[in-house]
Each structure stands twice: as structure tokens, then as C-alpha cells.
C-alpha positions as CSV (number, residue, x, y, z in Angstrom):
1,X,121.0,49.7,132.3
2,X,118.4,50.3,129.6
3,X,120.0,47.9,127.4
4,X,119.0,44.9,129.7
5,X,115.3,45.8,129.5
6,X,115.7,46.0,125.6
7,X,117.3,42.7,125.3
8,X,114.7,41.2,127.5
9,X,112.0,42.6,125.4
10,X,113.6,41.7,122.2
11,X,114.4,38.2,123.0
12,X,110.8,37.7,124.2
13,X,109.7,38.9,120.7
14,X,112.0,37.5,118.1
15,X,109.1,36.8,115.8
16,X,108.1,40.4,115.8
17,X,111.3,42.4,116.7
18,X,109.7,46.0,116.1
19,X,108.5,47.5,119.4
20,X,105.1,49.2,119.2
21,X,104.8,52.9,120.2
22,X,103.6,52.3,123.7
23,X,106.5,50.0,124.4
24,X,109.1,52.7,122.8
25,X,107.7,55.4,125.0
26,X,108.1,53.1,128.0
27,X,111.7,52.3,127.1
28,X,112.5,55.8,126.4
29,X,111.0,56.9,129.8
30,X,112.3,54.2,131.8
31,X,115.8,54.2,130.3
32,X,116.1,58.0,130.1
33,X,117.0,58.1,126.4
34,X,115.9,59.9,123.2
35,X,113.5,58.3,120.8
36,X,116.5,58.1,118.4
37,X,118.7,56.1,120.6
38,X,115.6,53.7,121.0
39,X,115.0,53.3,117.2
40,X,118.9,53.0,116.7
41,X,119.4,50.3,119.4
42,X,116.5,48.1,117.7
43,X,117.8,48.6,114.4
44,X,121.1,47.6,115.4
45,X,119.9,44.4,117.3
46,X,117.9,43.5,114.2
47,X,120.9,44.0,112.0
48,X,123.1,41.8,114.4
49,X,120.5,39.0,114.4
50,X,120.5,39.0,110.7
51,X,124.2,38.6,110.4
52,X,124.2,35.7,113.3
53,X,121.5,33.8,111.3
54,X,123.4,34.4,108.0
55,X,126.6,32.9,109.5
56,X,124.9,30.1,111.3
57,X,123.2,29.0,108.0
58,X,126.6,29.3,106.3
59,X,128.3,27.2,109.0
60,X,125.5,24.4,108.9
61,X,126.0,24.3,105.0
62,X,129.7,23.9,105.3
63,X,129.3,21.4,108.0
64,X,126.9,19.3,105.9
65,X,129.1,19.5,103.0
66,X,132.0,18.2,105.1
67,X,129.9,15.4,106.3
68,X,129.0,14.2,102.9
69,X,132.4,13.8,101.9
């Protein structure tokens, strides 16, 4: 359940994907999780986004090179 709350916060703040201390405390309390679980969740989400962006960039370069032929 806590994942849904995190996803909403994360998606609303893509330009700043690092939650502030008060936000972390709220997530920990509301989600009934540990601080380490909270840190890990956000670190994993940032890493996944990084891979998605990289793959999208690679795909668009391939698409453009195919169109140029």
C-alpha cells in the first residue's frame, strides 16, 4: 500500500526525486516501514527512471537513424 503513496509523490516531483526529511518521516509513519525501506524504495525508483530515460534516448536515436535512410 505504501508504494502507491510513494509513486504519487515521486511522479509529482520528477524534477526533484529526493524527498525531504519531513516527507520521509511521514512515509515511514503512514507506510509502517523502516527508514531503510523508505531510502531503498526511492533509490530503486530513481535507478529505474534512469534506465527508462536511457532506453528511450537510445530508441529515439535508432528511430531517427532509420528514418534518415
